[in-house]
Structures are given as structure tokens and as C-alpha cells.
PDB file of the backbone (N, CA, C, O) and the ligand in Angstrom, with CONECT records:
HET     ZN  A 101       1
ATOM      1  N   UNK A   1       0.794  -1.266  -0.007  1.00  0.00           N
ATOM      2  CA  UNK A   1      -0.011  -0.003  -0.015  1.00  0.00           C
ATOM      3  C   UNK A   1       0.886   1.267   0.024  1.00  0.00           C
ATOM      4  O   UNK A   1       0.613   2.256  -0.656  1.00  0.00           O
ATOM      5  N   UNK A   2       1.952   1.204   0.834  1.00  0.00           N
ATOM      6  CA  UNK A   2       2.821   2.316   0.854  1.00  0.00           C
ATOM      7  C   UNK A   2       3.534   2.578  -0.540  1.00  0.00           C
ATOM      8  O   UNK A   2       3.814   3.707  -0.944  1.00  0.00           O
ATOM      9  N   UNK A   3       3.776   1.487  -1.176  1.00  0.00           N
ATOM     10  CA  UNK A   3       4.358   1.561  -2.485  1.00  0.00           C
ATOM     11  C   UNK A   3       3.407   2.268  -3.485  1.00  0.00           C
ATOM     12  O   UNK A   3       3.812   3.071  -4.326  1.00  0.00           O
ATOM     13  N   UNK A   4       2.181   1.925  -3.335  1.00  0.00           N
ATOM     14  CA  UNK A   4       1.091   2.497  -4.308  1.00  0.00           C
ATOM     15  C   UNK A   4       1.035   4.006  -4.071  1.00  0.00           C
ATOM     16  O   UNK A   4       0.972   4.766  -5.038  1.00  0.00           O
ATOM     17  N   UNK A   5       1.055   4.444  -2.872  1.00  0.00           N
ATOM     18  CA  UNK A   5       1.058   5.863  -2.556  1.00  0.00           C
ATOM     19  C   UNK A   5       2.266   6.585  -3.080  1.00  0.00           C
ATOM     20  O   UNK A   5       2.181   7.711  -3.570  1.00  0.00           O
ATOM     21  N   UNK A   6       3.423   5.901  -2.968  1.00  0.00           N
ATOM     22  CA  UNK A   6       4.650   6.450  -3.428  1.00  0.00           C
ATOM     23  C   UNK A   6       4.602   6.677  -4.978  1.00  0.00           C
ATOM     24  O   UNK A   6       4.998   7.707  -5.523  1.00  0.00           O
ATOM     25  N   UNK A   7       4.074   5.601  -5.617  1.00  0.00           N
ATOM     26  CA  UNK A   7       3.907   5.659  -7.069  1.00  0.00           C
ATOM     27  C   UNK A   7       3.014   6.754  -7.488  1.00  0.00           C
ATOM     28  O   UNK A   7       3.277   7.437  -8.478  1.00  0.00           O
ATOM     29  N   UNK A   8       1.945   6.944  -6.749  1.00  0.00           N
ATOM     30  CA  UNK A   8       0.948   7.987  -7.065  1.00  0.00           C
ATOM     31  C   UNK A   8       1.556   9.360  -6.955  1.00  0.00           C
ATOM     32  O   UNK A   8       1.349  10.255  -7.774  1.00  0.00           O
ATOM     33  N   UNK A   9       2.354   9.472  -5.841  1.00  0.00           N
ATOM     34  CA  UNK A   9       3.074  10.819  -5.589  1.00  0.00           C
ATOM     35  C   UNK A   9       3.985  11.090  -6.726  1.00  0.00           C
ATOM     36  O   UNK A   9       4.047  12.215  -7.221  1.00  0.00           O
ATOM     37  N   UNK A  10       4.736  10.035  -7.180  1.00  0.00           N
ATOM     38  CA  UNK A  10       5.646  10.180  -8.290  1.00  0.00           C
ATOM     39  C   UNK A  10       4.999  10.575  -9.534  1.00  0.00           C
ATOM     40  O   UNK A  10       5.483  11.425 -10.281  1.00  0.00           O
ATOM     41  N   UNK A  11       3.777   9.888  -9.787  1.00  0.00           N
ATOM     42  CA  UNK A  11       2.983  10.216 -11.029  1.00  0.00           C
ATOM     43  C   UNK A  11       2.535  11.639 -11.036  1.00  0.00           C
ATOM     44  O   UNK A  11       2.613  12.330 -12.051  1.00  0.00           O
ATOM     45  N   UNK A  12       2.034  12.103  -9.824  1.00  0.00           N
ATOM     46  CA  UNK A  12       1.598  13.489  -9.699  1.00  0.00           C
ATOM     47  C   UNK A  12       2.720  14.466  -9.957  1.00  0.00           C
ATOM     48  O   UNK A  12       2.507  15.476 -10.628  1.00  0.00           O
ATOM     49  N   UNK A  13       3.891  14.203  -9.453  1.00  0.00           N
ATOM     50  CA  UNK A  13       5.072  15.035  -9.617  1.00  0.00           C
ATOM     51  C   UNK A  13       5.454  15.078 -11.114  1.00  0.00           C
ATOM     52  O   UNK A  13       5.862  16.108 -11.650  1.00  0.00           O
ATOM     53  N   UNK A  14       5.301  13.910 -11.753  1.00  0.00           N
ATOM     54  CA  UNK A  14       5.694  13.891 -13.175  1.00  0.00           C
ATOM     55  C   UNK A  14       4.668  14.742 -13.986  1.00  0.00           C
ATOM     56  O   UNK A  14       5.043  15.474 -14.902  1.00  0.00           O
ATOM     57  N   UNK A  15       3.375  14.621 -13.624  1.00  0.00           N
ATOM     58  CA  UNK A  15       2.362  15.449 -14.281  1.00  0.00           C
ATOM     59  C   UNK A  15       2.673  16.905 -14.151  1.00  0.00           C
ATOM     60  O   UNK A  15       2.610  17.671 -15.113  1.00  0.00           O
ATOM     61  N   UNK A  16       3.011  17.273 -12.937  1.00  0.00           N
ATOM     62  CA  UNK A  16       3.418  18.706 -12.617  1.00  0.00           C
ATOM     63  C   UNK A  16       4.585  19.154 -13.515  1.00  0.00           C
ATOM     64  O   UNK A  16       4.551  20.256 -14.063  1.00  0.00           O
ATOM     65  N   UNK A  17       5.555  18.356 -13.659  1.00  0.00           N
ATOM     66  CA  UNK A  17       6.754  18.698 -14.414  1.00  0.00           C
ATOM     67  C   UNK A  17       6.352  18.817 -15.926  1.00  0.00           C
ATOM     68  O   UNK A  17       6.797  19.740 -16.609  1.00  0.00           O
ATOM     69  N   UNK A  18       5.526  17.895 -16.424  1.00  0.00           N
ATOM     70  CA  UNK A  18       5.172  17.888 -17.834  1.00  0.00           C
ATOM     71  C   UNK A  18       4.286  19.172 -18.117  1.00  0.00           C
ATOM     72  O   UNK A  18       4.385  19.800 -19.171  1.00  0.00           O
ATOM     73  N   UNK A  19       3.410  19.517 -17.095  1.00  0.00           N
ATOM     74  CA  UNK A  19       2.550  20.658 -17.299  1.00  0.00           C
ATOM     75  C   UNK A  19       3.435  21.901 -17.446  1.00  0.00           C
ATOM     76  O   UNK A  19       3.235  22.738 -18.327  1.00  0.00           O
ATOM     77  N   UNK A  20       4.390  21.982 -16.575  1.00  0.00           N
ATOM     78  CA  UNK A  20       5.306  23.123 -16.590  1.00  0.00           C
ATOM     79  C   UNK A  20       6.095  23.258 -17.906  1.00  0.00           C
ATOM     80  O   UNK A  20       6.303  24.347 -18.442  1.00  0.00           O
ATOM     81  N   UNK A  21       6.520  22.069 -18.391  1.00  0.00           N
ATOM     82  CA  UNK A  21       7.253  21.975 -19.610  1.00  0.00           C
ATOM     83  C   UNK A  21       6.422  22.445 -20.772  1.00  0.00           C
ATOM     84  O   UNK A  21       6.883  23.230 -21.601  1.00  0.00           O
ATOM     85  N   UNK A  22       5.166  21.955 -20.838  1.00  0.00           N
ATOM     86  CA  UNK A  22       4.286  22.434 -21.908  1.00  0.00           C
ATOM     87  C   UNK A  22       4.003  23.877 -21.869  1.00  0.00           C
ATOM     88  O   UNK A  22       3.951  24.522 -22.917  1.00  0.00           O
ATOM     89  N   UNK A  23       3.816  24.426 -20.702  1.00  0.00           N
ATOM     90  CA  UNK A  23       3.618  25.873 -20.500  1.00  0.00           C
ATOM     91  C   UNK A  23       4.770  26.625 -21.078  1.00  0.00           C
ATOM     92  O   UNK A  23       4.555  27.611 -21.783  1.00  0.00           O
ATOM     93  N   UNK A  24       5.972  26.218 -20.821  1.00  0.00           N
ATOM     94  CA  UNK A  24       7.228  26.797 -21.385  1.00  0.00           C
ATOM     95  C   UNK A  24       7.221  26.785 -22.894  1.00  0.00           C
ATOM     96  O   UNK A  24       7.567  27.771 -23.546  1.00  0.00           O
ATOM     97  N   UNK A  25       6.814  25.634 -23.446  1.00  0.00           N
ATOM     98  CA  UNK A  25       6.736  25.481 -24.913  1.00  0.00           C
ATOM     99  C   UNK A  25       5.781  26.450 -25.548  1.00  0.00           C
ATOM    100  O   UNK A  25       6.068  27.071 -26.572  1.00  0.00           O
ATOM    101  N   UNK A  26       4.602  26.566 -24.894  1.00  0.00           N
ATOM    102  CA  UNK A  26       3.613  27.431 -25.493  1.00  0.00           C
ATOM    103  C   UNK A  26       4.077  28.879 -25.416  1.00  0.00           C
ATOM    104  O   UNK A  26       3.784  29.656 -26.326  1.00  0.00           O
ATOM    105  N   UNK A  27       4.770  29.259 -24.391  1.00  0.00           N
ATOM    106  CA  UNK A  27       5.219  30.634 -24.272  1.00  0.00           C
ATOM    107  C   UNK A  27       6.279  30.915 -25.418  1.00  0.00           C
ATOM    108  O   UNK A  27       6.289  31.977 -26.040  1.00  0.00           O
ATOM    109  N   UNK A  28       7.169  29.879 -25.649  1.00  0.00           N
ATOM    110  CA  UNK A  28       8.133  30.017 -26.710  1.00  0.00           C
ATOM    111  C   UNK A  28       7.466  30.229 -28.033  1.00  0.00           C
ATOM    112  O   UNK A  28       7.863  31.088 -28.821  1.00  0.00           O
ATOM    113  N   UNK A  29       6.426  29.422 -28.275  1.00  0.00           N
ATOM    114  CA  UNK A  29       5.677  29.543 -29.515  1.00  0.00           C
ATOM    115  C   UNK A  29       5.073  30.926 -29.772  1.00  0.00           C
ATOM    116  O   UNK A  29       5.114  31.483 -30.869  1.00  0.00           O
ATOM    117  N   UNK A  30       4.542  31.405 -28.733  1.00  0.00           N
ATOM    118  CA  UNK A  30       3.951  32.773 -28.776  1.00  0.00           C
ATOM    119  C   UNK A  30       4.988  33.775 -29.160  1.00  0.00           C
ATOM    120  O   UNK A  30       4.732  34.669 -29.966  1.00  0.00           O
ATOM    121  N   UNK A  31       6.224  33.631 -28.561  1.00  0.00           N
ATOM    122  CA  UNK A  31       7.255  34.594 -28.838  1.00  0.00           C
ATOM    123  C   UNK A  31       7.627  34.445 -30.263  1.00  0.00           C
ATOM    124  O   UNK A  31       7.844  35.465 -30.917  1.00  0.00           O
ATOM    125  N   UNK A  32       7.723  33.241 -30.826  1.00  0.00           N
ATOM    126  CA  UNK A  32       8.168  33.031 -32.209  1.00  0.00           C
ATOM    127  C   UNK A  32       7.181  33.645 -33.180  1.00  0.00           C
ATOM    128  O   UNK A  32       7.591  34.347 -34.104  1.00  0.00           O
ATOM    129  N   UNK A  33       5.869  33.397 -32.997  1.00  0.00           N
ATOM    130  CA  UNK A  33       4.862  33.974 -33.870  1.00  0.00           C
ATOM    131  C   UNK A  33       4.862  35.544 -33.726  1.00  0.00           C
ATOM    132  O   UNK A  33       4.529  36.284 -34.652  1.00  0.00           O
ATOM    133  N   UNK A  34       5.240  35.961 -32.560  1.00  0.00           N
ATOM    134  CA  UNK A  34       5.382  37.438 -32.401  1.00  0.00           C
ATOM    135  C   UNK A  34       6.368  38.106 -33.300  1.00  0.00           C
ATOM    136  O   UNK A  34       6.125  39.176 -33.857  1.00  0.00           O
ATOM    137  N   UNK A  35       7.531  37.421 -33.432  1.00  0.00           N
ATOM    138  CA  UNK A  35       8.610  37.854 -34.295  1.00  0.00           C
ATOM    139  C   UNK A  35       8.193  37.741 -35.722  1.00  0.00           C
ATOM    140  O   UNK A  35       8.598  38.573 -36.534  1.00  0.00           O
ATOM    141  N   UNK A  36       7.400  36.753 -36.079  1.00  0.00           N
ATOM    142  CA  UNK A  36       6.899  36.532 -37.437  1.00  0.00           C
ATOM    143  C   UNK A  36       6.096  37.710 -37.843  1.00  0.00           C
ATOM    144  O   UNK A  36       6.254  38.225 -38.951  1.00  0.00           O
ATOM    145  N   UNK A  37       5.242  38.150 -36.979  1.00  0.00           N
ATOM    146  CA  UNK A  37       4.273  39.198 -37.301  1.00  0.00           C
ATOM    147  C   UNK A  37       5.092  40.507 -37.537  1.00  0.00           C
ATOM    148  O   UNK A  37       4.657  41.402 -38.262  1.00  0.00           O
ATOM    149  N   UNK A  38       6.251  40.580 -36.920  1.00  0.00           N
ATOM    150  CA  UNK A  38       7.104  41.774 -37.155  1.00  0.00           C
ATOM    151  C   UNK A  38       7.740  41.815 -38.529  1.00  0.00           C
ATOM    152  O   UNK A  38       8.331  42.816 -38.933  1.00  0.00           O
ATOM    153  N   UNK A  39       7.605  40.712 -39.232  1.00  0.00           N
ATOM    154  CA  UNK A  39       8.059  40.618 -40.643  1.00  0.00           C
ATOM    155  C   UNK A  39       9.551  40.220 -40.707  1.00  0.00           C
ATOM    156  O   UNK A  39      10.221  40.521 -41.695  1.00  0.00           O
ATOM    157  N   UNK A  40      10.048  39.581 -39.713  1.00  0.00           N
ATOM    158  CA  UNK A  40      11.469  39.226 -39.787  1.00  0.00           C
ATOM    159  C   UNK A  40      11.775  38.017 -40.619  1.00  0.00           C
ATOM    160  O   UNK A  40      12.888  37.855 -41.120  1.00  0.00           O
ATOM    161  N   UNK A  41      10.749  37.133 -40.772  1.00  0.00           N
ATOM    162  CA  UNK A  41      10.805  35.926 -41.477  1.00  0.00           C
ATOM    163  C   UNK A  41      10.665  36.082 -42.942  1.00  0.00           C
ATOM    164  O   UNK A  41       9.603  36.542 -43.364  1.00  0.00           O
ATOM    165  N   UNK A  42      11.601  35.756 -43.767  1.00  0.00           N
ATOM    166  CA  UNK A  42      11.438  35.914 -45.200  1.00  0.00           C
ATOM    167  C   UNK A  42      10.399  34.825 -45.766  1.00  0.00           C
ATOM    168  O   UNK A  42      10.207  33.767 -45.167  1.00  0.00           O
ATOM    169  N   UNK A  43       9.771  35.144 -46.909  1.00  0.00           N
ATOM    170  CA  UNK A  43       8.826  34.147 -47.440  1.00  0.00           C
ATOM    171  C   UNK A  43       9.570  32.826 -47.877  1.00  0.00           C
ATOM    172  O   UNK A  43      10.750  32.882 -48.221  1.00  0.00           O
ATOM    173  N   UNK A  44       8.903  31.692 -47.863  1.00  0.00           N
ATOM    174  CA  UNK A  44       9.601  30.437 -48.192  1.00  0.00           C
ATOM    175  C   UNK A  44      10.099  30.500 -49.674  1.00  0.00           C
ATOM    176  O   UNK A  44       9.407  30.991 -50.565  1.00  0.00           O
ATOM    177  N   UNK A  45      11.286  29.997 -49.872  1.00  0.00           N
ATOM    178  CA  UNK A  45      11.907  30.053 -51.229  1.00  0.00           C
ATOM    179  C   UNK A  45      11.496  28.829 -52.004  1.00  0.00           C
ATOM    180  O   UNK A  45      11.658  27.716 -51.504  1.00  0.00           O
ATOM    181  N   UNK A  46      10.982  28.980 -53.179  1.00  0.00           N
ATOM    182  CA  UNK A  46      10.635  27.813 -54.066  1.00  0.00           C
ATOM    183  C   UNK A  46      11.421  27.981 -55.388  1.00  0.00           C
ATOM    184  O   UNK A  46      11.590  29.072 -55.931  1.00  0.00           O
ATOM    185  N   UNK A  47      11.880  26.816 -55.850  1.00  0.00           N
ATOM    186  CA  UNK A  47      12.609  26.791 -57.078  1.00  0.00           C
ATOM    187  C   UNK A  47      11.733  26.437 -58.246  1.00  0.00           C
ATOM    188  O   UNK A  47      12.227  26.049 -59.305  1.00  0.00           O
ATOM    189  N   UNK A  48      10.427  26.567 -58.065  1.00  0.00           N
ATOM    190  CA  UNK A  48       9.458  26.127 -59.067  1.00  0.00           C
ATOM    191  C   UNK A  48       9.649  27.062 -60.292  1.00  0.00           C
ATOM    192  O   UNK A  48       9.904  28.252 -60.108  1.00  0.00           O
ATOM    193  N   UNK A  49       9.537  26.568 -61.470  1.00  0.00           N
ATOM    194  CA  UNK A  49       9.605  27.413 -62.701  1.00  0.00           C
ATOM    195  C   UNK A  49       8.166  27.702 -63.177  1.00  0.00           C
ATOM    196  O   UNK A  49       7.252  26.880 -63.115  1.00  0.00           O
ATOM    197  N   UNK A  50       8.067  28.894 -63.635  1.00  0.00           N
ATOM    198  CA  UNK A  50       6.725  29.310 -64.160  1.00  0.00           C
ATOM    199  C   UNK A  50       6.939  29.919 -65.548  1.00  0.00           C
ATOM    200  O   UNK A  50       7.969  30.547 -65.792  1.00  0.00           O
ATOM    201  N   UNK A  51       5.975  29.739 -66.460  1.00  0.00           N
ATOM    202  CA  UNK A  51       6.126  30.217 -67.782  1.00  0.00           C
ATOM    203  C   UNK A  51       5.337  31.474 -67.948  1.00  0.00           C
ATOM    204  O   UNK A  51       4.162  31.582 -67.598  1.00  0.00           O
ATOM    205  N   UNK A  52       6.091  32.473 -68.533  1.00  0.00           N
ATOM    206  CA  UNK A  52       5.529  33.773 -68.887  1.00  0.00           C
ATOM    207  C   UNK A  52       4.595  33.544 -70.105  1.00  0.00           C
ATOM    208  O   UNK A  52       5.084  33.173 -71.172  1.00  0.00           O
ATOM    209  N   UNK A  53       3.244  33.759 -69.970  1.00  0.00           N
ATOM    210  CA  UNK A  53       2.330  33.574 -71.068  1.00  0.00           C
ATOM    211  C   UNK A  53       2.480  34.546 -72.270  1.00  0.00           C
ATOM    212  O   UNK A  53       1.901  34.341 -73.337  1.00  0.00           O
ATOM    213  N   UNK A  54       3.247  35.564 -72.055  1.00  0.00           N
ATOM    214  CA  UNK A  54       3.384  36.642 -73.099  1.00  0.00           C
ATOM    215  C   UNK A  54       4.599  36.256 -73.984  1.00  0.00           C
ATOM    216  O   UNK A  54       4.439  36.107 -75.196  1.00  0.00           O
ATOM    217  N   UNK A  55       5.811  36.093 -73.397  1.00  0.00           N
ATOM    218  CA  UNK A  55       6.946  35.792 -74.216  1.00  0.00           C
ATOM    219  C   UNK A  55       7.399  34.343 -74.171  1.00  0.00           C
ATOM    220  O   UNK A  55       8.319  33.962 -74.895  1.00  0.00           O
ATOM    221  N   UNK A  56       6.769  33.532 -73.337  1.00  0.00           N
ATOM    222  CA  UNK A  56       7.079  32.129 -73.245  1.00  0.00           C
ATOM    223  C   UNK A  56       8.285  31.706 -72.509  1.00  0.00           C
ATOM    224  O   UNK A  56       8.675  30.538 -72.523  1.00  0.00           O
ATOM    225  N   UNK A  57       8.878  32.658 -71.864  1.00  0.00           N
ATOM    226  CA  UNK A  57      10.103  32.406 -71.071  1.00  0.00           C
ATOM    227  C   UNK A  57       9.798  31.755 -69.755  1.00  0.00           C
ATOM    228  O   UNK A  57       8.800  32.069 -69.106  1.00  0.00           O
ATOM    229  N   UNK A  58      10.682  30.823 -69.352  1.00  0.00           N
ATOM    230  CA  UNK A  58      10.482  30.178 -67.977  1.00  0.00           C
ATOM    231  C   UNK A  58      11.379  30.993 -67.000  1.00  0.00           C
ATOM    232  O   UNK A  58      12.518  31.348 -67.305  1.00  0.00           O
ATOM    233  N   UNK A  59      10.809  31.254 -65.847  1.00  0.00           N
ATOM    234  CA  UNK A  59      11.696  31.897 -64.803  1.00  0.00           C
ATOM    235  C   UNK A  59      11.239  31.375 -63.421  1.00  0.00           C
ATOM    236  O   UNK A  59      10.094  30.960 -63.240  1.00  0.00           O
ATOM    237  N   UNK A  60      12.155  31.411 -62.482  1.00  0.00           N
ATOM    238  CA  UNK A  60      11.904  30.954 -61.071  1.00  0.00           C
ATOM    239  C   UNK A  60      10.698  31.751 -60.491  1.00  0.00           C
ATOM    240  O   UNK A  60      10.602  32.968 -60.653  1.00  0.00           O
ATOM    241  N   UNK A  61       9.826  31.044 -59.841  1.00  0.00           N
ATOM    242  CA  UNK A  61       8.642  31.684 -59.306  1.00  0.00           C
ATOM    243  C   UNK A  61       8.928  32.799 -58.339  1.00  0.00           C
ATOM    244  O   UNK A  61       8.182  33.773 -58.237  1.00  0.00           O
ATOM    245  N   UNK A  62      10.117  32.623 -57.570  1.00  0.00           N
ATOM    246  CA  UNK A  62      10.481  33.679 -56.646  1.00  0.00           C
ATOM    247  C   UNK A  62      10.851  35.013 -57.294  1.00  0.00           C
ATOM    248  O   UNK A  62      10.705  36.077 -56.693  1.00  0.00           O
ATOM    249  N   UNK A  63      11.333  34.927 -58.537  1.00  0.00           N
ATOM    250  CA  UNK A  63      11.808  36.096 -59.239  1.00  0.00           C
ATOM    251  C   UNK A  63      10.655  36.691 -60.171  1.00  0.00           C
ATOM    252  O   UNK A  63      10.716  37.840 -60.609  1.00  0.00           O
ATOM    253  N   UNK A  64       9.643  35.854 -60.429  1.00  0.00           N
ATOM    254  CA  UNK A  64       8.607  36.297 -61.296  1.00  0.00           C
ATOM    255  C   UNK A  64       7.626  37.292 -60.680  1.00  0.00           C
ATOM    256  O   UNK A  64       7.408  37.348 -59.470  1.00  0.00           O
ATOM    257  N   UNK A  65       7.050  38.074 -61.596  1.00  0.00           N
ATOM    258  CA  UNK A  65       6.035  39.043 -61.208  1.00  0.00           C
ATOM    259  C   UNK A  65       4.743  38.284 -61.404  1.00  0.00           C
ATOM    260  O   UNK A  65       4.533  37.604 -62.409  1.00  0.00           O
ATOM    261  N   UNK A  66       3.844  38.432 -60.360  1.00  0.00           N
ATOM    262  CA  UNK A  66       2.542  37.723 -60.449  1.00  0.00           C
ATOM    263  C   UNK A  66       1.357  38.637 -60.763  1.00  0.00           C
ATOM    264  O   UNK A  66       1.355  39.817 -60.411  1.00  0.00           O
ATOM    265  N   UNK A  67       0.410  38.104 -61.390  1.00  0.00           N
ATOM    266  CA  UNK A  67      -0.843  38.859 -61.556  1.00  0.00           C
ATOM    267  C   UNK A  67      -2.021  37.933 -61.457  1.00  0.00           C
ATOM    268  O   UNK A  67      -2.042  36.865 -62.068  1.00  0.00           O
ATOM    269  N   UNK A  68      -2.988  38.337 -60.698  1.00  0.00           N
ATOM    270  CA  UNK A  68      -4.205  37.603 -60.511  1.00  0.00           C
ATOM    271  C   UNK A  68      -5.246  38.027 -61.531  1.00  0.00           C
ATOM    272  O   UNK A  68      -5.713  39.166 -61.533  1.00  0.00           O
ATOM    273  N   UNK A  69      -5.596  37.105 -62.384  1.00  0.00           N
ATOM    274  CA  UNK A  69      -6.597  37.379 -63.452  1.00  0.00           C
ATOM    275  C   UNK A  69      -7.743  36.333 -63.388  1.00  0.00           C
ATOM    276  O   UNK A  69      -7.529  35.158 -63.689  1.00  0.00           O
ATOM    277  N   UNK A  70      -8.907  36.756 -63.008  1.00  0.00           N
ATOM    278  CA  UNK A  70     -10.122  35.947 -62.984  1.00  0.00           C
ATOM    279  C   UNK A  70      -9.855  34.639 -62.137  1.00  0.00           C
ATOM    280  O   UNK A  70     -10.183  33.533 -62.565  1.00  0.00           O
ATOM    281  N   UNK A  71      -9.263  34.818 -60.953  1.00  0.00           N
ATOM    282  CA  UNK A  71      -9.085  33.744 -60.117  1.00  0.00           C
ATOM    283  C   UNK A  71      -7.799  32.945 -60.344  1.00  0.00           C
ATOM    284  O   UNK A  71      -7.441  32.127 -59.496  1.00  0.00           O
ATOM    285  N   UNK A  72      -7.133  33.142 -61.397  1.00  0.00           N
ATOM    286  CA  UNK A  72      -5.862  32.439 -61.814  1.00  0.00           C
ATOM    287  C   UNK A  72      -4.760  33.359 -61.641  1.00  0.00           C
ATOM    288  O   UNK A  72      -4.870  34.569 -61.838  1.00  0.00           O
ATOM    289  N   UNK A  73      -3.523  32.688 -61.213  1.00  0.00           N
ATOM    290  CA  UNK A  73      -2.330  33.559 -60.996  1.00  0.00           C
ATOM    291  C   UNK A  73      -1.432  33.299 -62.189  1.00  0.00           C
ATOM    292  O   UNK A  73      -1.116  32.153 -62.510  1.00  0.00           O
ATOM    293  N   UNK A  74      -1.041  34.331 -62.813  1.00  0.00           N
ATOM    294  CA  UNK A  74      -0.090  34.274 -63.910  1.00  0.00           C
ATOM    295  C   UNK A  74       1.236  34.883 -63.500  1.00  0.00           C
ATOM    296  O   UNK A  74       1.298  35.801 -62.682  1.00  0.00           O
ATOM    297  N   UNK A  75       2.300  34.344 -64.095  1.00  0.00           N
ATOM    298  CA  UNK A  75       3.632  34.838 -63.718  1.00  0.00           C
ATOM    299  C   UNK A  75       4.310  35.375 -64.963  1.00  0.00           C
ATOM    300  O   UNK A  75       4.148  34.857 -66.068  1.00  0.00           O
ATOM    301  N   UNK A  76       5.100  36.466 -64.735  1.00  0.00           N
ATOM    302  CA  UNK A  76       5.772  37.154 -65.802  1.00  0.00           C
ATOM    303  C   UNK A  76       7.180  37.491 -65.526  1.00  0.00           C
ATOM    304  O   UNK A  76       7.512  37.777 -64.375  1.00  0.00           O
ATOM    305  N   UNK A  77       8.088  37.480 -66.554  1.00  0.00           N
ATOM    306  CA  UNK A  77       9.415  37.642 -66.426  1.00  0.00           C
ATOM    307  C   UNK A  77       9.751  39.123 -66.096  1.00  0.00           C
ATOM    308  O   UNK A  77      10.738  39.396 -65.413  1.00  0.00           O
ATOM    309  N   UNK A  78       8.956  40.032 -66.568  1.00  0.00           N
ATOM    310  CA  UNK A  78       9.190  41.450 -66.358  1.00  0.00           C
ATOM    311  C   UNK A  78       7.913  42.176 -66.303  1.00  0.00           C
ATOM    312  O   UNK A  78       6.864  41.662 -66.691  1.00  0.00           O
ATOM    313  N   UNK A  79       7.990  43.388 -65.817  1.00  0.00           N
ATOM    314  CA  UNK A  79       6.807  44.282 -65.669  1.00  0.00           C
ATOM    315  C   UNK A  79       6.254  44.564 -67.083  1.00  0.00           C
ATOM    316  O   UNK A  79       5.045  44.730 -67.242  1.00  0.00           O
ATOM    317  N   UNK A  80       7.117  44.618 -68.102  1.00  0.00           N
ATOM    318  CA  UNK A  80       6.744  44.922 -69.476  1.00  0.00           C
ATOM    319  C   UNK A  80       5.737  43.892 -69.901  1.00  0.00           C
ATOM    320  O   UNK A  80       4.664  44.216 -70.410  1.00  0.00           O
ATOM    321  N   UNK A  81       6.118  42.566 -69.671  1.00  0.00           N
ATOM    322  CA  UNK A  81       5.285  41.475 -70.113  1.00  0.00           C
ATOM    323  C   UNK A  81       3.933  41.443 -69.422  1.00  0.00           C
ATOM    324  O   UNK A  81       2.893  41.141 -70.008  1.00  0.00           O
ATOM    325  N   UNK A  82       4.015  41.787 -68.093  1.00  0.00           N
ATOM    326  CA  UNK A  82       2.723  41.869 -67.273  1.00  0.00           C
ATOM    327  C   UNK A  82       1.825  42.940 -67.777  1.00  0.00           C
ATOM    328  O   UNK A  82       0.604  42.785 -67.761  1.00  0.00           O
ATOM    329  N   UNK A  83       2.419  44.079 -68.248  1.00  0.00           N
ATOM    330  CA  UNK A  83       1.589  45.163 -68.725  1.00  0.00           C
ATOM    331  C   UNK A  83       0.985  44.786 -70.015  1.00  0.00           C
ATOM    332  O   UNK A  83      -0.164  45.120 -70.303  1.00  0.00           O
ATOM    333  N   UNK A  84       1.805  44.039 -70.860  1.00  0.00           N
ATOM    334  CA  UNK A  84       1.302  43.607 -72.158  1.00  0.00           C
ATOM    335  C   UNK A  84       0.136  42.680 -72.022  1.00  0.00           C
ATOM    336  O   UNK A  84      -0.839  42.778 -72.768  1.00  0.00           O
ATOM    337  N   UNK A  85       0.231  41.727 -71.019  1.00  0.00           N
ATOM    338  CA  UNK A  85      -0.859  40.828 -70.685  1.00  0.00           C
ATOM    339  C   UNK A  85      -2.073  41.505 -70.325  1.00  0.00           C
ATOM    340  O   UNK A  85      -3.161  41.130 -70.762  1.00  0.00           O
ATOM    341  N   UNK A  86      -1.934  42.531 -69.513  1.00  0.00           N
ATOM    342  CA  UNK A  86      -3.049  43.316 -69.045  1.00  0.00           C
ATOM    343  C   UNK A  86      -3.710  44.018 -70.196  1.00  0.00           C
ATOM    344  O   UNK A  86      -4.940  44.069 -70.233  1.00  0.00           O
ATOM    345  N   UNK A  87      -2.947  44.584 -71.172  1.00  0.00           N
ATOM    346  CA  UNK A  87      -3.539  45.248 -72.264  1.00  0.00           C
ATOM    347  C   UNK A  87      -4.242  44.332 -73.157  1.00  0.00           C
ATOM    348  O   UNK A  87      -5.246  44.701 -73.766  1.00  0.00           O
ATOM    349  N   UNK A  88      -3.718  43.049 -73.272  1.00  0.00           N
ATOM    350  CA  UNK A  88      -4.416  42.060 -74.071  1.00  0.00           C
ATOM    351  C   UNK A  88      -5.805  41.714 -73.548  1.00  0.00           C
ATOM    352  O   UNK A  88      -6.757  41.479 -74.293  1.00  0.00           O
ATOM    353  N   UNK A  89      -5.857  41.700 -72.253  1.00  0.00           N
ATOM    354  CA  UNK A  89      -7.115  41.240 -71.572  1.00  0.00           C
ATOM    355  C   UNK A  89      -8.197  42.339 -71.550  1.00  0.00           C
ATOM    356  O   UNK A  89      -9.356  42.105 -71.208  1.00  0.00           O
ATOM    357  N   UNK A  90      -7.761  43.523 -71.927  1.00  0.00           N
ATOM    358  CA  UNK A  90      -8.702  44.658 -71.875  1.00  0.00           C
ATOM    359  C   UNK A  90      -9.825  44.532 -72.873  1.00  0.00           C
ATOM    360  O   UNK A  90     -10.689  45.406 -72.945  1.00  0.00           O
TER     361      UNK A  90
HETATM  362 ZN    ZN A 101       8.306  37.857 -70.512  1.00  0.00          ZN2+
END
């Protein structure tokens, strides 16, 4: 019986430690998201290639200029091509 009480006490102590640990983790997470909101985190880099619908050139998505047209996103190699695309759609 004494052993059972000892085990119970140990279990409770463990629960307390885990609770404290989780609290610490949550606090750290809040701090991390706080710095994200400050704009310190750069956007994720993708090496995906996209084709310019105007001149047909392929360029990395991260360097391309994007335009949202009727729910679809188009990517362009330069602002000139994007402007041309806009003029075509008018
Ligand atoms: Zn182009």
C-alpha cells in the first residue's frame, strides 16, 4: 500500500513537471509567432519554374512578377510582359 502511494506521488510530480514543460513550450511558440508578425521571417523560397504567357520564357517563381486574373495567377518575367498581358485582356 505504501508503495502504491509512493507511485501515485511520483506520478503526480511527473504530471506537474510535464505541465510546466508544456507551458514553457507554449510561451516560446507565442514569442516565435510574435517575431513573425514583425516581418522578420522571409517568405519560403521555391525553385518552381513558371512560364511567362506573353513571351514564353520560364523563370523561377520567386523572381517572377505575379498577376491575378479571374481567379488564376499568372507569372511574368518582367513588368513589361505583365503590362502587355493586361493590355491584351482589356
Ligand atoms: Zn516575358
